[in-house]
C-alpha positions as CSV (number, residue, x, y, z in Angstrom):
1,M,212.9,67.3,-11.3
2,R,212.7,70.9,-10.1
3,K,209.5,71.5,-12.0
4,S,207.9,68.3,-10.4
5,A,209.0,69.3,-7.0
6,T,207.7,72.8,-7.4
7,V,204.2,71.5,-8.5
8,L,204.0,69.1,-5.7
9,I,204.8,71.9,-3.2
10,L,202.1,74.1,-4.6
11,F,199.6,71.4,-4.5
12,L,200.3,70.7,-0.8
13,I,200.1,74.4,0.0
14,L,196.6,74.6,-1.7
15,A,195.3,71.4,0.0
16,F,196.0,72.6,3.5
17,S,195.1,76.4,3.0
18,C,191.5,76.1,1.4
19,P,189.7,74.6,4.5
20,L,191.3,77.0,6.8
21,A,190.1,79.9,4.5
22,G,186.6,78.7,4.4
23,Q,186.3,78.1,8.1
24,S,184.3,80.9,9.9
25,A,186.4,83.0,12.3
26,D,183.3,83.3,14.7
27,K,182.2,79.7,14.7
28,P,184.4,76.5,14.3
29,A,183.4,73.7,11.9
30,S,181.2,71.0,13.2
31,S,183.6,68.3,12.1
32,P,187.2,68.3,10.8
33,G,186.2,67.7,7.3
34,T,183.3,70.2,7.0
35,A,183.6,73.8,6.0
36,V,180.9,76.4,7.2
37,L,180.6,79.2,4.8
38,T,179.3,82.6,6.0
39,S,178.4,85.7,4.1
40,D,177.7,89.4,4.9
41,H,175.1,89.8,2.1
42,K,174.9,93.4,0.9
43,F,171.0,93.3,1.0
44,S,170.7,92.1,4.6
45,P,168.6,94.8,6.4
46,A,170.3,96.6,9.2
47,A,168.2,97.4,12.3
48,D,168.3,101.0,11.8
49,A,167.0,100.6,8.2
50,L,163.7,99.0,9.4
51,S,160.6,101.3,9.3
52,E,159.6,102.6,12.7
53,V,156.2,100.9,12.5
54,R,157.9,97.5,11.7
55,Q,160.2,97.9,14.5
56,Q,157.3,98.5,16.9
57,I,155.5,95.4,15.6
58,I,158.6,93.2,16.0
59,A,159.2,94.5,19.4
60,S,155.6,93.9,20.5
61,Y,155.9,90.1,20.2
62,Q,156.0,88.5,23.6
63,P,157.5,85.1,24.3
64,A,154.9,82.4,24.9
65,P,155.6,79.0,26.6
66,G,154.9,75.9,24.7
67,N,152.1,76.1,22.2
68,A,150.2,79.0,23.8
69,P,148.9,81.8,21.6
70,I,151.3,84.6,20.8
71,L,149.9,88.0,21.8
72,L,150.5,90.9,19.6
73,D,149.9,94.1,21.5
74,R,148.4,96.5,19.1
75,S,148.9,100.1,20.3
76,S,145.6,101.8,21.3
77,D,146.8,104.7,19.0
78,I,146.3,102.5,16.0
79,K,142.6,102.5,15.2
80,R,140.8,99.6,13.5
81,K,139.6,100.3,10.1
82,P,135.7,100.3,10.3
83,L,133.9,97.5,8.6
84,Q,132.7,98.7,5.2
85,V,129.1,97.6,4.6
86,A,127.8,97.8,1.2
87,K,125.2,100.6,1.2
88,I,121.9,99.8,-0.2
89,S,120.9,102.2,-3.0
90,D,117.4,103.6,-2.7
91,N,117.5,105.5,-6.0
92,S,116.4,102.7,-8.2
93,F,113.7,101.7,-5.7
94,R,112.4,105.2,-5.7
95,N,111.6,105.0,-9.3
96,K,109.3,102.1,-8.7
97,L,107.0,104.2,-6.5
98,S,104.3,106.6,-7.5
99,A,103.9,108.3,-4.1
100,G,105.2,111.8,-3.8
101,S,106.5,111.1,-0.3
102,A,107.0,108.0,1.8
103,I,108.6,106.6,4.8
104,V,109.4,103.2,6.4
105,M,110.2,103.2,10.1
106,D,111.1,100.7,12.8
107,A,108.0,100.5,14.8
108,R,109.8,99.8,18.1
109,T,112.7,102.3,17.8
110,G,111.5,104.9,15.4
111,E,114.6,104.3,13.3
112,E,114.2,105.4,9.6
113,I,114.7,102.5,7.3
114,Y,113.7,104.1,4.0
115,S,112.3,107.5,3.0
116,H,111.9,110.1,0.2
117,N,110.5,113.5,1.0
118,P,109.3,112.3,4.4
119,D,108.9,115.8,5.8
120,R,107.2,117.5,2.8
121,P,103.8,118.7,3.9
122,G,100.7,117.6,2.2
123,Q,97.0,117.1,2.6
124,P,96.3,114.1,4.8
125,A,92.9,113.0,3.6
126,S,91.3,110.3,5.8
127,T,94.5,109.2,7.3
128,I,94.0,112.1,9.8
129,K,91.0,110.1,11.2
130,V,93.5,108.2,13.3
131,L,93.6,111.2,15.5
132,T,89.8,111.6,15.5
133,S,89.2,108.0,16.6
134,L,92.1,108.1,19.1
135,I,90.6,111.1,20.9
136,A,87.1,109.5,20.7
137,I,88.3,106.3,22.3
138,D,90.0,108.3,25.2
139,S,87.0,110.7,25.6
140,L,83.8,108.5,25.3
141,K,82.5,105.2,26.6
142,N,81.3,102.7,24.0
143,K,77.6,103.2,25.1
144,T,77.7,107.0,25.1
145,L,75.0,108.2,22.8
146,V,76.2,110.7,20.1
147,P,73.6,113.0,18.4
148,V,73.9,113.8,14.7
149,S,73.6,117.4,13.6
150,G,72.6,118.6,10.2
151,W,76.2,119.6,9.5
152,A,77.4,116.0,10.3
153,A,74.7,114.4,8.2
154,S,75.6,116.6,5.3
155,M,79.1,115.3,4.9
156,P,80.1,113.9,1.5
157,R,81.1,110.3,1.0
158,S,82.7,108.2,2.4
159,K,79.8,108.0,4.9
160,I,77.4,105.6,6.6
161,Y,74.4,107.9,6.0
162,L,73.7,108.9,9.6
163,R,70.3,110.5,10.1
164,K,70.0,114.0,11.3
165,G,68.6,114.3,14.8
166,K,69.1,110.6,15.6
167,S,71.7,109.4,18.2
168,Y,74.2,106.5,17.8
169,Y,76.4,104.7,20.1
170,A,80.0,106.0,20.2
171,D,81.3,102.4,19.8
172,D,79.6,102.2,16.4
173,L,80.7,105.5,15.2
174,I,84.4,104.9,16.1
175,N,84.3,101.6,14.1
176,A,82.7,103.5,11.3
177,V,85.5,106.1,11.3
178,L,88.3,103.5,11.4
179,L,86.9,100.8,9.1
180,A,84.5,102.6,6.7
181,S,86.3,105.9,6.9
182,A,82.9,107.6,7.6
183,N,83.0,111.4,7.3
184,D,79.6,111.9,8.9
185,A,80.6,109.8,11.9
186,S,83.8,111.7,12.3
187,V,82.0,115.1,12.5
188,A,79.3,113.7,14.9
189,L,82.0,112.5,17.3
190,A,83.8,115.8,17.0
191,E,80.8,117.9,17.8
192,K,80.0,115.6,20.8
193,I,83.4,115.9,22.3
194,A,84.3,119.5,21.6
195,G,81.0,121.2,20.7
196,S,82.2,122.0,17.1
197,E,84.3,120.6,14.4
198,S,86.7,123.5,14.4
199,G,87.2,123.2,18.2
200,F,87.8,119.5,17.8
201,A,90.3,120.1,15.1
202,K,92.4,122.2,17.5
203,M,92.3,119.2,19.9
204,M,93.6,117.0,17.1
205,T,96.5,119.4,16.4
206,R,97.5,119.4,20.1
207,K,97.2,115.6,20.2
208,A,99.5,115.3,17.2
209,Q,102.1,117.6,18.9
210,E,101.9,115.4,22.0
211,L,102.6,112.3,20.0
212,G,105.7,113.9,18.3
213,A,104.1,115.0,15.0
214,K,105.3,118.6,14.9
215,K,104.3,119.4,11.3
216,T,100.7,118.3,11.5
217,I,97.9,120.9,11.5
218,C,94.3,119.8,11.5
219,K,91.3,121.9,10.3
220,T,88.7,119.1,10.0
221,A,87.8,115.9,11.8
222,S,87.4,114.0,8.6
223,G,90.5,115.0,6.6
224,L,88.5,116.6,3.8
225,T,90.6,119.2,2.0
226,A,90.9,122.5,3.9
227,Q,93.3,125.4,3.6
228,G,96.1,125.3,6.1
229,Q,95.6,121.6,6.9
230,Q,98.6,119.4,6.5
231,T,100.7,116.5,7.7
232,T,103.9,114.6,6.5
233,A,104.7,111.0,5.9
234,R,107.0,111.0,9.0
235,D,104.2,112.6,11.1
236,L,101.6,110.0,10.1
237,A,104.0,107.1,10.8
238,T,104.8,108.7,14.2
239,I,101.0,109.2,15.0
240,F,100.0,105.7,14.0
241,G,102.9,104.0,15.8
242,E,101.8,105.7,19.1
243,A,98.2,105.0,18.4
244,M,98.9,101.2,17.9
245,K,100.4,101.1,21.4
246,Q,96.8,101.5,22.7
247,R,95.2,98.2,22.9
248,E,91.6,99.2,22.1
249,F,92.8,101.2,19.0
250,A,95.0,98.3,17.8
251,A,92.2,95.8,18.3
252,R,89.7,97.9,16.2
253,M,92.4,98.3,13.5
254,K,92.6,94.5,12.9
255,L,88.9,94.1,12.2
256,L,88.0,93.2,8.7
257,N,84.4,94.0,9.4
258,A,82.1,94.9,12.3
259,K,78.4,94.8,12.8
260,T,76.8,97.9,14.4
261,S,74.2,97.8,17.2
262,Y,71.5,98.7,14.7
263,G,72.4,95.9,12.3
264,K,74.6,97.6,9.7
265,T,77.8,95.8,8.6
266,L,81.0,97.9,8.4
267,K,83.7,96.7,6.1
268,S,87.3,97.7,6.4
269,H,88.8,99.8,3.5
270,N,92.3,98.6,4.4
271,K,92.9,96.0,1.8
272,A,96.4,95.3,3.2
273,L,94.8,93.2,5.9
274,W,94.0,90.5,3.4
275,Q,96.4,91.4,0.6
276,I,99.8,92.0,2.3
277,S,101.6,89.6,4.7
278,G,102.0,90.8,8.2
279,A,99.4,93.6,8.2
280,Q,98.5,94.7,11.6
281,G,96.3,97.6,10.8
282,G,96.2,100.7,8.7
283,K,94.2,103.7,7.5
284,T,93.5,104.8,4.0
285,G,92.7,108.1,2.5
286,Y,91.8,109.9,-0.7
287,T,90.9,113.4,-1.9
288,W,91.5,115.0,-5.2
289,A,94.0,117.4,-3.6
290,A,95.8,114.8,-1.5
291,K,95.6,111.9,-4.0
292,Q,95.9,108.5,-2.3
293,T,97.4,108.4,1.3
294,Y,98.0,105.6,3.7
295,V,99.5,104.7,7.0
296,G,99.9,101.2,8.6
297,K,101.9,98.8,10.7
298,F,103.3,95.4,9.5
299,S,104.9,92.5,11.4
300,R,107.1,89.7,10.0
301,N,109.5,87.3,11.7
302,G,109.3,89.2,15.0
303,E,110.1,92.6,13.4
304,E,107.6,95.5,13.1
305,I,107.7,98.4,10.7
306,L,105.5,101.5,10.0
307,V,104.7,102.6,6.5
308,A,103.2,105.9,5.4
309,I,102.7,107.6,2.0
310,L,101.3,110.8,0.6
311,G,100.4,111.7,-2.9
312,S,100.2,108.2,-4.3
313,R,98.7,107.3,-7.7
314,N,99.0,103.6,-7.1
315,M,98.6,103.1,-3.4
316,W,98.3,99.4,-3.0
317,N,101.3,98.7,-5.3
318,D,103.3,101.3,-3.4
319,I,102.5,99.9,0.0
320,A,103.3,96.3,-1.1
321,K,106.7,97.3,-2.5
322,L,107.5,99.5,0.6
323,V,106.7,96.7,3.0
324,D,108.9,94.1,1.2
325,Y,111.7,96.6,0.7
326,G,111.4,97.8,4.3
327,F,111.7,94.3,5.8
328,T,114.5,93.3,3.4
329,K,116.5,96.4,4.1
330,K,116.0,96.1,7.9
331,Q,117.4,92.5,7.8
332,Q,120.4,93.6,5.8
333,M,121.0,96.5,8.3
334,Q,120.9,93.9,11.1
335,L,123.3,91.6,9.4
336,A,125.7,94.4,8.8
337,G,125.4,95.4,12.5
338,G,126.1,91.7,13.5
339,E,129.3,91.6,11.5
340,D,130.5,94.8,13.0
341,N,129.8,93.5,16.5
342,S,131.8,90.3,15.7
343,T,135.0,92.3,15.6
344,E,134.8,93.1,19.2
345,I,136.5,91.3,22.0
346,S,134.2,88.9,23.9
347,D,133.4,89.6,27.5
348,E,134.1,85.9,28.1
349,S,137.9,86.6,27.7
350,P,138.4,89.4,30.3
351,Q,142.2,88.8,30.3
352,L,142.5,90.0,26.8
353,K,142.5,93.7,26.1
354,S,140.5,95.1,23.2
355,A,143.9,96.1,21.5
356,L,145.1,92.5,21.4
357,V,145.0,90.2,18.4
358,V,145.5,86.5,19.0
359,L,148.0,84.6,16.8
360,S,148.2,80.9,16.9
361,G,151.5,79.5,15.4
362,S,152.0,81.2,12.0
363,K,148.4,81.8,11.3
364,K,146.1,84.5,12.7
365,S,143.0,83.0,14.4
366,E,139.5,84.6,14.4
367,K,139.2,87.8,16.3
368,L,137.6,87.3,19.7
């Protein structure tokens, strides 16, 4: 009997004591028969154990009524990581070119798109005739008669075989210089304007300086090899870009052929006009010392570029590759710039500071 009574008493004690032990001291049970268990987990982070940066982030959340976006105020001291744009490698492309130096420039801004050895001096060959014709257009009227000296008539090819002692219209000679790359016409124009070819060459050098071509030195009106004469790919592109802004020069550069007043047909040496998409005009050149040289302007999809090469052994192949590569790279540069701009806060949301990121619910929305 005593053992049974003892067991019964122990059972009753346990039955009444267990719910009370499980009940939280801080919060009563929701119903008489329910126990609410609490625990002080040993891994629960204390406030002072949080990193300083994390505490700043948590403290920066602002209450938002309803479903309005939550604004996280990013400190102005925390800089955004700049957008990393995949850099286009020019090394492999360089191996596809035969030119000793080359440059591709944005025709509107002068921004360099591609180059190798763009400032290395070299003989210009007939590309320097861009300056000859530009000065002649500014100095002479189309119907001005230009006499031909023995020196002018003696120039080697390329030439249109002007006759010594005869006079020709400036209009015909300028077209002969730009389209047929005529050496005899170049010297005749030089002597008419400056009195001598050497005097005219000094005018050409000054003109190049005025246009921003600081490393160009002219010794002849034709570009035939001369000691001390030089230009660079960058200078050529700069000169041609400025020349193409003149309406008359640009109009002549687009001609595939032109008939002179005395019945001779002049054909352009610039094959890019009918071989390369977007060609607006260009000037070729060749001498043994200079190798093949070229400068030209191209337009595609509203964009314009300038291309110049010196010391080429496969000129037309080089130009075609440079033009395609230049437009492709320019487009990629613009896309990269557009992505970078998309990270900026829109002016249409003046109430938001540039240091704010908009969070919607638990997911971060696109940056404004």
